[in-house]
C-alpha positions as CSV (number, residue, x, y, z in Angstrom):
1,X,47.4,51.2,66.9
2,X,50.8,50.9,65.2
3,X,50.2,54.0,63.1
4,X,49.9,56.0,66.3
5,X,53.3,54.8,67.5
6,X,55.3,55.7,64.3
7,X,57.4,58.8,63.9
8,X,56.1,61.0,61.1
9,X,59.7,61.6,59.9
10,X,61.4,58.2,59.8
11,X,58.2,56.1,59.7
12,X,59.6,53.8,62.4
13,X,58.4,53.3,65.9
14,X,59.3,56.2,68.1
15,X,62.7,56.4,69.7
16,X,63.1,58.8,72.6
17,X,60.0,60.8,71.5
18,X,59.8,64.5,72.4
19,X,56.6,66.7,72.5
20,X,56.6,69.7,70.2
21,X,54.7,72.8,71.2
22,X,52.0,71.8,68.7
23,X,51.4,68.6,70.7
24,X,52.8,66.4,68.0
25,X,55.6,63.9,68.7
26,X,58.9,63.2,66.9
27,X,61.9,61.0,67.6
28,X,64.8,62.9,69.2
29,X,67.3,61.6,66.5
30,X,64.8,62.7,63.8
31,X,64.4,66.1,65.5
32,X,68.1,66.7,65.1
33,X,67.8,66.2,61.3
34,X,64.8,68.6,60.9
35,X,66.1,71.4,63.1
36,X,66.9,74.5,61.0
37,X,68.7,77.8,61.3
38,X,66.9,81.0,61.4
39,X,65.9,82.1,57.8
40,X,68.3,84.4,56.0
41,X,65.9,87.3,56.2
42,X,66.1,87.1,60.0
43,X,69.9,86.9,60.2
44,X,70.0,90.7,59.7
45,X,68.4,91.3,63.1
46,X,70.5,93.0,65.6
47,X,73.0,90.6,67.2
48,X,71.7,91.1,70.7
49,X,68.2,90.0,69.6
50,X,69.5,86.9,67.9
51,X,71.5,86.0,71.0
52,X,68.7,86.5,73.6
53,X,65.6,85.5,71.6
54,X,63.4,83.3,73.8
55,X,66.3,82.2,76.0
56,X,66.7,84.8,78.6
57,X,70.4,85.3,77.8
58,X,72.1,88.6,78.3
59,X,72.5,90.7,75.2
60,X,76.3,90.7,75.7
61,X,76.8,87.0,75.9
62,X,79.8,85.8,74.0
63,X,78.0,83.2,71.9
64,X,74.4,82.2,71.1
65,X,72.8,79.1,72.5
66,X,73.8,75.9,70.7
67,X,71.3,74.0,68.7
68,X,71.1,71.1,71.1
69,X,71.8,70.2,74.7
70,X,70.7,66.6,74.2
71,X,72.1,63.2,74.2
72,X,74.4,63.7,71.2
73,X,75.0,67.3,70.3
74,X,74.8,68.7,73.8
75,X,78.0,67.3,75.1
76,X,79.8,67.7,71.8
77,X,78.9,71.4,71.7
78,X,79.7,72.1,75.4
79,X,83.0,73.5,74.5
80,X,81.6,75.9,71.9
81,X,78.8,77.0,74.1
82,X,80.6,77.1,77.4
83,X,80.7,80.9,77.6
84,X,77.0,81.2,76.8
85,X,76.2,78.6,79.4
86,X,78.1,80.6,81.9
87,X,75.8,83.5,81.4
88,X,72.5,81.7,82.1
89,X,72.1,83.3,85.5
90,X,72.0,86.8,84.0
91,X,68.9,88.9,83.2
92,X,66.8,88.7,80.2
93,X,68.5,91.6,78.5
94,X,66.9,94.4,76.7
95,X,65.8,92.5,73.6
96,X,63.0,90.3,75.0
97,X,60.2,92.7,74.2
98,X,61.4,93.1,70.6
99,X,61.7,89.4,70.2
100,X,58.0,89.1,71.1
101,X,57.1,91.7,68.5
102,X,58.9,89.7,65.9
103,X,56.4,86.8,66.5
104,X,59.4,84.4,66.6
105,X,59.3,83.1,70.1
106,X,57.0,84.4,72.8
107,X,54.2,83.4,75.2
108,X,51.6,85.0,73.0
109,X,52.3,82.9,69.9
110,X,53.2,79.7,71.8
111,X,56.7,79.8,70.2
112,X,55.6,79.1,66.7
113,X,57.7,80.7,63.9
114,X,56.3,83.2,61.5
115,X,57.8,81.9,58.2
116,X,56.6,79.2,55.8
117,X,58.6,76.0,55.8
118,X,60.4,75.0,52.6
119,X,58.7,72.4,50.4
120,X,61.9,71.1,48.8
121,X,62.5,68.4,51.3
122,X,60.2,65.6,52.6
123,X,57.3,66.7,54.7
124,X,58.0,70.4,53.8
125,X,60.7,70.6,56.5
126,X,64.1,72.1,55.9
127,X,66.8,69.7,56.9
128,X,69.8,70.9,58.8
129,X,72.9,70.5,56.5
130,X,75.5,68.2,58.1
131,X,78.9,69.7,58.4
132,X,81.4,67.4,56.7
133,X,84.1,66.1,59.0
134,X,87.6,67.2,58.2
135,X,90.0,64.5,57.1
136,X,91.2,62.4,60.0
137,X,88.6,63.7,62.4
138,X,86.1,61.6,64.3
139,X,82.3,61.6,64.1
140,X,82.0,63.2,67.5
141,X,84.2,66.1,66.3
142,X,81.9,66.4,63.2
143,X,78.9,66.7,65.5
144,X,80.7,69.4,67.5
145,X,81.4,71.3,64.3
146,X,77.7,71.1,63.4
147,X,76.7,72.7,66.7
148,X,79.5,75.3,66.5
149,X,78.3,76.4,63.0
150,X,75.0,77.3,64.6
151,X,76.3,78.9,67.7
152,X,76.0,82.4,66.4
153,X,72.4,82.1,65.1
154,X,69.0,81.1,66.4
155,X,67.6,77.7,65.5
156,X,64.1,76.3,65.1
157,X,62.3,73.1,64.4
158,X,59.3,72.6,62.1
159,X,56.6,70.0,62.9
160,X,56.5,67.5,60.0
161,X,52.8,67.0,60.5
162,X,51.3,70.5,60.9
163,X,54.3,72.5,59.5
164,X,54.3,74.9,62.5
165,X,57.7,76.2,63.5
166,X,59.0,76.6,67.1
167,X,62.2,78.3,68.1
168,X,64.8,76.6,70.3
169,X,66.0,78.2,73.5
170,X,69.4,77.7,75.2
171,X,68.6,74.1,76.1
172,X,68.1,73.2,72.4
173,X,66.0,70.1,71.8
174,X,66.2,69.3,75.5
175,X,63.9,72.2,76.0
176,X,61.1,70.0,74.7
177,X,59.6,67.6,77.2
178,X,60.2,63.9,76.6
179,X,57.1,61.8,76.1
180,X,57.8,59.1,78.5
181,X,54.3,57.7,78.3
182,X,54.6,57.2,74.6
183,X,58.0,55.7,75.0
184,X,56.7,53.1,77.5
185,X,53.8,52.2,75.3
186,X,56.1,51.7,72.3
187,X,58.3,49.5,74.4
188,X,55.4,47.4,75.6
189,X,54.1,47.2,72.1
190,X,57.4,45.9,70.8
191,X,57.6,43.3,73.6
192,X,54.0,42.3,72.9
193,X,54.9,41.6,69.2
194,X,58.1,39.7,70.2
195,X,61.7,40.7,70.5
196,X,62.9,43.2,67.9
197,X,66.0,42.3,65.8
198,X,69.1,42.9,67.7
199,X,67.4,43.5,70.9
200,X,68.9,40.5,72.6
201,X,72.4,41.6,71.7
202,X,71.8,45.2,72.8
203,X,70.3,44.1,76.1
204,X,73.2,41.9,76.9
205,X,75.2,44.9,78.1
206,X,74.6,48.7,78.2
207,X,76.8,50.4,75.7
208,X,78.0,54.0,75.3
209,X,75.7,56.2,73.2
210,X,78.4,58.6,72.1
211,X,81.2,56.2,71.1
212,X,82.6,56.5,67.6
213,X,84.4,53.2,68.0
214,X,83.1,50.0,66.4
215,X,81.7,48.3,68.3
216,X,80.9,50.9,71.0
217,X,82.5,50.6,74.5
218,X,80.4,49.4,77.4
219,X,78.7,52.2,79.4
220,X,80.3,53.2,82.6
221,X,77.9,55.9,83.8
222,X,74.4,57.2,83.2
223,X,73.6,60.9,83.5
224,X,70.1,61.2,85.1
225,X,69.6,64.7,83.7
226,X,70.8,64.0,80.1
227,X,69.5,60.4,80.2
228,X,72.6,59.4,78.2
229,X,75.0,56.4,78.8
230,X,78.7,57.2,78.6
231,X,81.8,55.1,78.6
232,X,84.8,56.4,80.7
233,X,86.5,58.1,77.7
234,X,83.4,59.8,76.4
235,X,82.3,60.9,79.8
236,X,85.6,62.8,80.3
237,X,85.4,64.2,76.8
238,X,81.7,65.0,76.4
239,X,80.4,65.3,80.0
240,X,83.1,66.8,82.2
241,X,82.3,67.4,85.9
242,X,82.5,71.2,85.6
243,X,80.6,74.1,84.3
244,X,76.9,73.4,83.6
245,X,77.5,69.7,84.0
246,X,78.7,70.1,87.6
247,X,75.1,69.8,88.9
248,X,74.3,66.7,86.8
249,X,74.1,63.4,88.7
250,X,76.1,60.4,87.3
251,X,75.0,56.9,88.4
252,X,75.8,53.4,87.5
253,X,74.0,52.2,84.3
254,X,71.0,49.9,85.0
255,X,71.5,46.2,84.5
256,X,70.0,44.6,81.4
257,X,66.4,43.2,81.9
258,X,65.8,39.5,82.2
259,X,63.6,37.9,79.5
260,X,60.7,37.4,81.8
261,X,60.9,40.9,83.2
262,X,61.2,42.5,79.8
263,X,57.7,41.2,78.9
264,X,56.0,42.7,81.9
265,X,58.4,45.6,82.7
266,X,56.5,48.5,81.1
267,X,53.3,47.8,82.9
268,X,54.9,47.3,86.3
269,X,55.2,49.9,89.1
270,X,58.5,51.7,89.6
271,X,60.2,49.8,92.4
272,X,61.7,53.0,93.8
273,X,58.4,54.8,94.0
274,X,57.1,55.3,97.6
275,X,53.6,54.0,98.2
276,X,52.4,57.2,99.7
277,X,52.7,59.1,96.4
278,X,55.5,61.4,97.6
279,X,58.7,62.3,95.8
280,X,59.8,59.6,93.4
281,X,63.6,60.3,93.7
282,X,65.7,61.6,96.5
283,X,68.2,64.3,95.5
284,X,70.7,62.9,97.8
285,X,70.6,59.3,96.7
286,X,70.0,57.1,93.8
287,X,66.4,56.0,93.4
288,X,65.5,52.4,92.7
289,X,63.9,53.6,89.5
290,X,67.4,54.4,88.2
291,X,69.2,51.3,89.4
292,X,66.5,48.7,89.8
293,X,65.2,46.0,87.5
294,X,63.4,46.4,84.2
295,X,60.0,47.3,85.9
296,X,61.5,50.5,87.3
297,X,60.9,53.8,85.4
298,X,62.8,57.0,86.0
299,X,60.3,59.6,87.1
300,X,60.6,62.9,85.2
301,X,62.2,65.9,86.8
302,X,61.6,69.6,86.2
303,X,63.7,70.9,83.3
304,X,64.3,74.2,85.0
305,X,65.1,72.7,88.5
306,X,66.7,69.4,87.5
307,X,66.8,67.9,91.0
308,X,63.1,68.4,91.7
309,X,60.2,66.2,90.7
310,X,56.9,67.5,89.4
311,X,54.3,68.1,92.2
312,X,51.7,70.6,90.8
313,X,50.0,71.4,87.5
314,X,50.0,74.9,86.1
315,X,46.5,75.5,84.7
316,X,47.6,78.7,82.8
317,X,50.6,77.1,81.0
318,X,49.0,73.6,80.9
319,X,52.2,71.9,82.1
320,X,53.4,70.1,85.3
321,X,55.7,72.1,87.6
322,X,57.8,71.6,90.7
323,X,57.5,73.6,93.9
324,X,60.5,75.7,93.1
325,X,58.7,76.9,89.9
326,X,55.9,78.2,92.1
327,X,58.2,79.9,94.6
328,X,60.8,81.5,92.3
329,X,59.9,80.7,88.7
330,X,57.5,82.2,86.1
331,X,54.6,80.1,87.5
332,X,54.6,82.0,90.8
333,X,51.4,83.9,90.0
334,X,49.7,81.3,87.9
335,X,46.7,79.2,88.9
336,X,48.0,75.8,89.9
337,X,46.2,72.6,91.0
338,X,47.4,69.3,92.5
339,X,49.1,67.0,90.0
340,X,47.1,64.0,91.0
341,X,43.8,65.7,90.8
342,X,44.4,67.1,87.3
343,X,45.7,63.7,86.3
344,X,42.4,62.0,87.3
345,X,40.3,64.9,85.8
346,X,42.1,64.6,82.4
347,X,41.8,60.8,82.5
348,X,38.1,61.2,83.1
349,X,37.7,63.6,80.2
350,X,39.6,61.3,77.9
351,X,37.6,58.3,79.0
352,X,34.4,60.2,78.5
353,X,35.5,61.3,75.0
354,X,36.4,57.7,74.3
355,X,32.9,56.5,75.1
356,X,31.6,58.6,72.2
357,X,34.2,57.2,69.7
358,X,33.5,53.7,71.0
359,X,29.8,54.1,70.3
360,X,30.6,55.4,66.8
361,X,32.9,52.5,66.2
362,X,30.2,50.1,67.2
363,X,27.8,51.8,64.9
364,X,30.4,51.6,62.1
365,X,30.8,47.9,62.5
366,X,27.0,47.4,62.3
367,X,27.0,49.7,59.3
368,X,29.6,47.6,57.6
369,X,27.4,44.5,58.1
370,X,24.5,46.4,56.7
371,X,26.5,47.5,53.6
372,X,27.6,43.9,53.0
373,X,24.0,42.8,53.2
374,X,23.1,45.5,50.7
375,X,25.8,44.1,48.4
376,X,24.1,40.7,48.5
377,X,20.7,42.2,48.0
378,X,21.9,44.3,45.1
379,X,23.3,41.1,43.5
380,X,20.1,39.2,44.0
381,X,17.8,42.0,43.0
382,X,19.9,42.7,40.0
383,X,19.6,39.1,38.8
384,X,15.9,39.2,39.4
385,X,15.5,42.3,37.4
386,X,17.6,41.0,34.5
387,X,15.5,37.8,34.4
388,X,12.3,39.8,34.4
389,X,13.6,42.1,31.7
390,X,14.7,39.2,29.4
391,X,11.2,37.6,29.8
392,X,9.5,40.7,28.8
393,X,11.8,41.4,25.9
394,X,11.5,37.9,24.5
395,X,7.7,38.3,24.5
396,X,7.9,41.2,22.1
397,X,9.6,39.1,19.4
398,X,11.6,40.6,16.6
399,X,10.5,44.2,17.0
400,X,11.9,44.3,20.6
401,X,15.3,42.6,19.9
402,X,17.3,45.8,19.3
403,X,15.7,47.6,22.2
404,X,16.3,44.7,24.5
405,X,20.1,45.1,24.3
406,X,19.8,48.8,25.3
407,X,17.6,48.0,28.3
408,X,20.0,45.3,29.5
409,X,22.8,47.8,29.3
410,X,21.0,50.3,31.4
411,X,20.3,47.6,34.1
412,X,23.9,46.6,34.1
413,X,25.1,50.2,34.4
414,X,22.7,50.8,37.3
415,X,23.9,47.7,39.1
416,X,27.6,48.6,38.6
417,X,26.9,52.2,39.7
418,X,25.2,50.9,42.9
419,X,28.0,48.4,43.6
420,X,30.6,51.0,43.0
421,X,28.9,53.4,45.4
422,X,28.6,50.8,48.1
423,X,32.2,49.6,47.7
424,X,33.4,53.1,47.8
425,X,31.4,53.7,51.0
426,X,32.7,50.4,52.5
427,X,36.3,51.3,51.8
428,X,35.8,54.8,53.2
429,X,34.1,53.6,56.4
430,X,36.6,50.9,56.9
431,X,39.5,53.4,56.8
432,X,37.7,55.7,59.3
433,X,37.0,52.7,61.5
434,X,40.6,51.5,61.4
435,X,41.8,55.0,62.3
436,X,39.3,55.3,65.2
437,X,40.1,51.8,66.5
438,X,43.8,52.5,66.4
439,X,43.3,55.8,68.3
440,X,41.0,54.0,70.8
441,X,43.6,51.3,71.5
442,X,46.3,53.9,71.8
443,X,44.2,56.0,74.2
444,X,43.4,53.0,76.3
445,X,47.1,52.2,76.6
446,X,47.7,55.8,77.7
447,X,45.0,55.6,80.3
448,X,46.6,52.4,81.7
449,X,49.8,54.4,82.5
450,X,50.4,55.6,86.0
451,X,52.6,58.6,85.1
452,X,50.5,61.7,85.9
453,X,52.9,64.2,84.4
454,X,53.5,62.2,81.3
455,X,49.8,61.7,80.9
456,X,49.0,65.4,81.3
457,X,51.7,66.3,78.7
458,X,49.6,64.6,76.0
459,X,46.1,64.4,77.5
460,X,44.9,67.8,76.0
461,X,46.0,66.8,72.5
462,X,44.6,63.3,72.8
463,X,41.2,64.6,74.0
464,X,41.1,67.0,71.0
465,X,42.0,64.1,68.7
466,X,39.3,61.9,70.2
467,X,36.8,64.7,69.8
468,X,37.8,65.3,66.2
469,X,37.6,61.6,65.6
470,X,34.1,61.6,67.0
471,X,33.1,64.6,64.9
472,X,34.2,62.9,61.7
473,X,31.2,60.6,62.0
474,X,28.9,63.4,60.8
475,X,25.2,63.0,60.4
476,X,24.6,60.8,57.3
477,X,28.0,59.2,57.4
478,X,26.5,55.9,58.6
479,X,23.7,55.8,56.1
480,X,23.9,54.0,52.8
481,X,24.1,56.3,49.8
482,X,22.2,53.9,47.5
483,X,19.4,51.5,48.0
484,X,19.4,47.8,47.1
485,X,16.2,48.3,45.3
486,X,16.1,48.8,41.5
487,X,13.3,51.3,40.9
488,X,12.9,50.2,37.3
489,X,9.6,49.0,35.8
490,X,9.1,47.9,32.2
491,X,5.7,48.7,30.7
492,X,4.9,46.0,28.0
493,X,1.5,47.4,27.0
494,X,2.4,50.0,24.4
495,X,1.8,49.4,20.7
496,X,4.5,48.1,18.4
497,X,5.0,51.5,16.9
498,X,6.3,52.8,20.3
499,X,8.9,50.0,20.8
500,X,11.8,52.3,20.0
501,X,10.6,54.8,22.7
502,X,10.4,52.1,25.4
503,X,12.4,53.0,28.5
504,X,12.5,52.4,32.2
505,X,10.1,54.2,34.6
506,X,12.5,55.5,37.2
507,X,10.1,56.3,40.0
508,X,7.4,53.9,41.2
509,X,5.0,56.3,42.9
510,X,3.6,54.8,46.1
511,X,2.0,56.0,49.2
512,X,4.5,57.1,51.9
513,X,5.6,54.6,54.5
514,X,5.1,54.9,58.2
515,X,6.8,58.0,59.8
516,X,9.2,57.3,62.7
517,X,8.6,59.4,65.8
518,X,11.9,60.8,67.3
519,X,11.1,60.2,70.9
520,X,14.3,61.9,72.1
521,X,13.1,65.2,70.6
522,X,9.5,64.9,71.9
523,X,8.8,66.8,75.1
524,X,6.3,68.8,77.1
525,X,6.6,72.2,78.7
526,X,3.7,73.6,80.9
527,X,0.6,73.1,78.8
528,X,2.5,72.7,75.5
529,X,3.8,69.6,73.7
530,X,6.5,69.3,71.0
531,X,6.6,66.4,68.6
532,X,9.3,65.4,66.0
533,X,9.4,62.7,63.4
534,X,11.2,61.6,60.3
535,X,10.8,59.2,57.4
536,X,12.6,55.9,57.6
537,X,15.8,55.4,55.5
538,X,15.6,54.0,51.9
539,X,12.4,55.9,51.4
540,X,11.9,56.6,47.7
541,X,8.3,57.5,47.7
542,X,7.8,61.3,47.6
543,X,6.2,63.0,50.6
544,X,4.0,66.1,50.0
545,X,3.3,66.7,53.7
546,X,2.3,65.3,57.1
547,X,-0.8,65.2,59.2
548,X,-0.4,65.4,63.0
549,X,-3.4,64.2,65.2
550,X,-4.0,64.7,68.9
551,X,-6.7,63.5,71.2
552,X,-8.6,65.6,73.7
553,X,-6.4,64.6,76.7
554,X,-9.2,62.4,78.1
555,X,-8.9,59.4,75.7
556,X,-11.4,60.9,73.2
557,X,-11.3,61.1,69.5
558,X,-8.2,62.2,67.5
559,X,-8.4,65.5,65.7
560,X,-6.0,67.1,63.2
561,X,-3.8,69.8,64.8
562,X,-1.2,70.3,62.1
563,X,-0.9,69.7,58.3
564,X,2.3,70.7,56.5
565,X,5.8,69.8,55.4
566,X,7.6,70.4,58.7
567,X,8.8,67.5,60.8
568,X,8.7,69.4,64.1
569,X,5.6,70.8,65.6
570,X,4.6,72.5,69.0
571,X,1.0,72.6,70.1
572,X,0.2,75.2,72.7
573,X,-2.9,75.9,74.9
574,X,-3.5,72.3,76.1
575,X,-4.9,71.4,79.5
576,X,-2.6,71.2,82.5
577,X,-2.2,67.8,84.2
578,X,-3.6,65.9,81.3
579,X,-2.4,62.9,79.2
580,X,-2.4,63.3,75.4
581,X,-2.0,60.7,72.7
582,X,-0.4,61.8,69.4
583,X,0.2,60.2,66.0
584,X,1.4,61.3,62.6
585,X,1.0,60.1,59.0
586,X,2.4,61.2,55.6
587,X,0.7,61.8,52.3
588,X,1.5,62.4,48.6
589,X,-0.3,62.4,45.3
590,X,-0.9,58.7,45.5
591,X,-2.7,58.8,48.9
592,X,-2.2,58.9,52.6
593,X,0.2,56.5,54.3
594,X,-0.3,54.5,57.5
595,X,-0.2,56.1,61.0
596,X,2.9,56.1,63.1
597,X,3.0,54.6,66.6
598,X,1.1,56.5,69.2
599,X,3.2,58.6,71.6
600,X,1.8,59.5,75.1
601,X,2.6,63.0,76.5
602,X,1.9,64.3,80.0
603,X,1.5,68.1,80.5
604,X,2.7,69.8,83.6
605,X,0.8,69.2,86.9
606,X,1.0,72.9,87.9
607,X,1.2,76.1,85.8
608,X,4.4,78.2,85.5
609,X,3.8,81.5,83.9
610,X,4.7,85.2,84.1
611,X,3.1,88.5,83.2
612,X,2.7,88.9,79.4
613,X,4.5,92.0,78.2
614,X,2.6,91.8,74.9
615,X,-0.9,91.8,76.3
616,X,-0.4,94.4,79.0
617,X,-1.3,98.1,78.8
618,X,1.5,100.3,77.6
619,X,1.7,102.0,81.0
620,X,2.4,98.7,82.7
621,X,6.1,98.3,83.8
622,X,7.4,94.8,84.2
623,X,10.7,93.6,85.7
624,X,12.3,90.6,87.4
625,X,11.9,88.5,84.3
626,X,8.3,89.7,83.9
627,X,7.3,88.5,87.4
628,X,7.0,91.9,89.0
629,X,4.5,94.6,87.8
630,X,3.8,98.2,88.5
631,X,2.4,101.1,86.5
632,X,3.5,104.6,85.4
633,X,-0.1,106.0,85.5
634,X,-2.3,107.1,88.3
635,X,-5.2,105.3,86.5
636,X,-5.8,101.6,86.8
637,X,-4.2,99.5,84.0
638,X,-4.6,95.8,83.2
639,X,-1.9,93.1,82.5
640,X,-2.6,89.4,81.8
641,X,-0.6,86.3,82.5
642,X,1.1,84.1,79.8
643,X,-1.0,81.0,80.6
644,X,-4.6,80.2,79.7
645,X,-6.8,77.8,81.7
646,X,-9.9,75.8,80.6
647,X,-9.7,72.7,82.8
648,X,-8.4,71.7,86.2
649,X,-7.6,73.4,89.5
650,X,-5.0,76.3,89.5
651,X,-3.7,78.4,92.3
652,X,-1.2,81.4,92.2
653,X,-0.3,84.2,94.6
654,X,0.7,87.8,94.3
655,X,2.9,89.5,96.9
656,X,2.4,93.2,97.5
657,X,5.9,94.8,97.3
658,X,4.8,98.4,97.6
659,X,1.5,100.0,98.7
660,X,1.2,103.8,98.9
661,X,-1.7,106.2,99.4
662,X,-4.4,103.4,99.8
663,X,-4.9,102.4,96.1
664,X,-7.4,99.7,95.0
665,X,-5.6,97.0,93.1
666,X,-7.7,94.3,91.6
667,X,-6.9,90.6,91.3
668,X,-8.6,87.9,89.2
669,X,-9.1,86.3,85.8
670,X,-10.2,87.6,82.4
671,X,-10.7,86.8,78.8
672,X,-8.0,87.7,76.3
673,X,-10.1,90.5,75.0
674,X,-10.6,92.3,78.3
675,X,-10.5,96.1,78.3
676,X,-7.0,97.2,79.6
677,X,-7.4,100.9,80.4
678,X,-9.7,100.6,83.4
679,X,-10.1,98.6,86.6
680,X,-10.3,94.9,86.3
681,X,-14.0,93.7,86.6
682,X,-15.7,96.7,85.1
683,X,-16.5,95.0,81.9
684,X,-18.0,91.5,81.2
685,X,-14.7,90.0,80.3
686,X,-13.2,90.0,83.8
687,X,-13.9,88.5,87.3
688,X,-12.0,90.2,90.1
689,X,-11.6,91.2,93.7
690,X,-10.5,94.8,94.3
691,X,-9.2,95.7,97.7
692,X,-7.9,98.7,99.7
693,X,-6.3,98.8,103.1
694,X,-9.6,98.1,105.0
695,X,-12.0,96.0,102.9
696,X,-12.6,94.3,99.6
697,X,-15.3,93.8,97.0
698,X,-16.0,91.3,94.2
699,X,-16.7,92.9,90.8
700,X,-18.0,91.7,87.4
701,X,-19.7,93.8,84.8
702,X,-19.1,96.8,87.1
703,X,-21.3,95.1,89.8
704,X,-19.8,95.4,93.3
705,X,-20.8,92.6,95.7
706,X,-19.8,91.0,99.0
707,X,-18.0,93.7,100.8
708,X,-15.6,92.0,103.3
709,X,-13.6,93.6,106.1
710,X,-9.8,93.2,105.9
711,X,-7.5,94.7,103.4
712,X,-3.9,94.6,102.1
713,X,-0.7,96.5,103.0
714,X,2.9,96.2,102.0
715,X,4.0,92.6,102.5
716,X,0.5,91.1,102.1
717,X,-0.1,88.1,99.9
718,X,-3.2,87.7,97.7
719,X,-4.1,84.1,96.6
720,X,-6.3,83.3,93.6
721,X,-7.9,79.8,93.4
722,X,-9.5,78.9,90.0
723,X,-11.3,75.6,90.2
724,X,-12.6,74.8,86.6
725,X,-13.8,71.4,87.8
726,X,-16.3,73.0,90.1
727,X,-16.4,76.2,88.0
728,X,-15.6,78.5,90.9
729,X,-13.3,81.4,91.7
730,X,-12.1,82.1,95.3
731,X,-9.7,84.7,96.8
732,X,-7.4,84.6,99.8
733,X,-5.5,87.3,101.8
734,X,-2.5,86.1,103.8
735,X,-3.8,82.5,103.8
736,X,-7.3,83.3,104.9
737,X,-10.3,83.1,102.5
738,X,-11.6,86.6,101.8
739,X,-15.4,86.4,101.9
740,X,-17.4,83.5,100.4
741,X,-16.8,81.9,97.0
742,X,-16.5,84.9,94.8
743,X,-17.9,83.6,91.5
744,X,-19.8,80.4,90.5
745,X,-20.6,79.0,87.0
746,X,-17.3,80.1,85.7
747,X,-16.8,78.4,82.4
748,X,-14.5,78.9,79.3
749,X,-10.9,79.9,78.8
750,X,-9.4,82.3,81.4
751,X,-6.1,84.0,81.9
752,X,-4.7,85.4,85.2
753,X,-5.2,89.1,85.3
754,X,-4.3,92.1,87.5
755,X,-5.1,95.9,87.5
756,X,-3.1,98.5,89.4
757,X,-1.7,102.0,89.3
758,X,1.6,103.6,90.1
759,X,1.1,103.4,93.9
760,X,1.2,99.6,93.9
761,X,3.9,97.0,92.9
762,X,3.3,93.3,93.1
763,X,5.3,90.1,92.4
764,X,3.8,87.0,90.9
765,X,4.4,83.5,92.3
766,X,3.4,80.5,90.2
767,X,3.9,76.7,90.0
768,X,2.2,76.3,93.4
769,X,0.3,73.3,94.5
770,X,-3.3,73.9,95.6
771,X,-3.0,74.6,99.4
772,X,-5.0,72.3,101.7
773,X,-4.6,74.4,104.9
774,X,-6.3,77.6,103.8
775,X,-8.3,79.4,106.6
776,X,-12.1,79.6,106.8
777,X,-13.7,82.5,105.0
778,X,-14.3,85.8,106.7
779,X,-18.0,86.9,106.9
780,X,-18.9,89.5,104.3
781,X,-20.2,93.0,105.4
782,X,-23.5,92.8,103.5
C-alpha cells in the first residue's frame, strides 16, 4: 500500500496532500514547485482577460491573483495582492466568456489547460523558477518576491502523473481541496510502522511554519482557515488581522499528542463532533477538534464560505457544498443530495468494486501456485525426456552420435523457452497482484474513515481505479502460456540411412479430451434450450468439431441435434414443460473423444408467444409488440403464432378490442403450411371456430359443424384450449365453453392461428395457466 501513499513528485509519503482536478494527489510543498506561469504565447492576451480568467475578478483590478494563498506564499504575498483581494466582491467582468473560449479555465473543460507540458524537467512538468533573494534579505522576503513576480500573469499547475494542466484562481493552490482522508491514512501508516525520524522532537512543541530563524520559534496561534501555525512575529507580518484575513479565526495551537494517543489517534472519533451528526464546529467558538487531543480531527469547511461546514453533495459538480452555496452560490440550481446518503452510496460502490478485485487477487494467488507447480513439472518432465532421449540415442551406436547432440540441444532450448515463458508470466502476474493488493489495502483504509466529505472527494477516482484494476485481469491473463508437457517423440525405427534426417515429432495426435460444459451460459427460454461448452486448458490435441446430443424429453434415447465447430448452440421447437438431458463430445482425425457430463434442462411450463410477422398475410397489421392484430382488407386473412405445440396442454386467450359490422373472425390452430388468404378452417391445414355476434360454428376442410348460440362483441374474450395429451381442441367465450369439444383425434405439430378482416382487432394473451373453473358447455343448435 505504501506506493499509494507516495507523492509522484518527491517520492516521499504525502505531506498536506491536495486533490488536483484530474483526481490525482500531490503534496502542497511539491505543488508550489511545479506551478508554472501562463505560456509566453498566452501572455499576449488582453490584460483584462489575464486578470479575470477563471477567478471572477473585475477587469479593472489593480493586480492579478497571486500564485498561492496557502501556508507559505499566501501570507507572504498578501501585500502584493492586497488590491486584488479587495476587489473579490466585484462582478465577473466582461472577459469570462472569452476565457472559456480560450479553453484555459472553464466549467466545460474542467479547468484543464490547452498546452503541452515541457519535457525538459522531471515528470514533464515545468518548474517555477525561484526568485533569488537580494543580499541581506530573508527567505520570507524571497517567497514574497516569487509571488510578486507572478502577480501580473495567470498561473497553472500540471499533474505529474497524467500531465493535464489546470489554471489557478485567485485562491492559488488553496483553491484545490485538501485530501484530509489521505493525510489521515498516511499519518496512521507512519505510526503503524513506528515513529518517523525527528517526530519526537517535532511533537515536543508546535513550531511556527513560516519562521526563517534557526531553530523556528514556538507557534503562538493557529489559523483555522489557512491551517498554518504562526509565531507572534510571523503572525503580525504574514497574517495581519485586516483585509481578507480579518474573517480568519485564530486559535491556540493544539497540544502535542501523547505517545499512547499518537498510535490510536487517526482512527479515533473527533472529540468535538456531536453525536447527532450535526455541525462539527461552531462559528462562534472553538471546536474540540481544534483544541482537543490527538484523536480530534478538524472538520473541513467550505472554501467559499469559510465559516460553514459541508452539509450537502452537489451531484452536478461532484463536490460537497454548504447550505450557503445552495442559497446564494453557483450550486443554487444544481441537483443536490444529503452528504451522508451520498457517502454511504459511494462507500457501497467502492466496496462492491473491491469485491471484484478481491476475487481476481484470490485467483491470481492460486494462479501463482499453479505456475510454480508447472515449473516443477517442467523440470521433472524435462529430465525424463532427456533420459529417454539419451537411451534412444545410445542404442543407435556410432551413426547416431552426431545427431544425438543436436537433439539434446533442441530439448534444452525447449525447456529453457518454457521456463522463461513461465518466469516471465510469474513476474508479470506478481507485479499486477502487488499493485492490486496495495490498491485494495489503500481502499479498505479509505472505507474505514468517517469523513464523508473527504471520502467523496476521492471516491469517484478510487472507484474508477478499482474498476480499471479489475479490468486489467483480462480473459486469458490467468491462464498459463505454456504447458509442462514436452510434445516431443523420438521415432527410433527408421533405417540407418535416415539418421541425419531424424527430428522430433512436435504434435502427438490424440483424440480430443472431454469438453467442459459452461453451466453459467446454459439456459432455457420457452421451448428452446441453449448450451455452451469449451475445451479444458492445456489441450494440445486438435479438434475438428463437436457433436451435441439431446434426448426426447422423456428419458429416451439420445439423438444428434448438432454437428459443427461452434461451441454455442440453441435448439428450438422442443416440448413445453419437459426435462431434457444433453451431452457433447469432440472429434478429430484420430477419432471421437469421450462424452461430457450430462446437463439437465427444463423447458417452460407455459408458452409465451406473439403473432408472427413473418408468417402472416401481407394485409395483416400487427402492433403492441406483435400482440395486437387487425387487417387492412375486407377479406379474411390468416396470421400464425410464433410457438409450435406437439405435446402437453396449452391455453391462450384473444381479447376483442374492436368489432364493427358483424364480421366472422375465426380462432384456432393450424399447420405452418396453412393457406393465408381465406378464412381459417376452409382447408385441411386448420381447425377453427368462426363466430359472429349471435352464434358460432366449428370448421375444418370447409365443413361447418355444431352451430352454437352466443357470439362475440367488443370486449369479449375467446379462449383456446389445446390438449395434446387427450388430442382435443376446445373453445371458450367469456369463460364459458362454446359448444361441445370442437375437435378430437388432433395429432401432430400445431401453431396458434387467427383469421380476421379490417372490421376486427384482437389482442393476444399468453403464458396462462390452464383454467380449472371454466363453465359448462352451451348446447349446440343442431
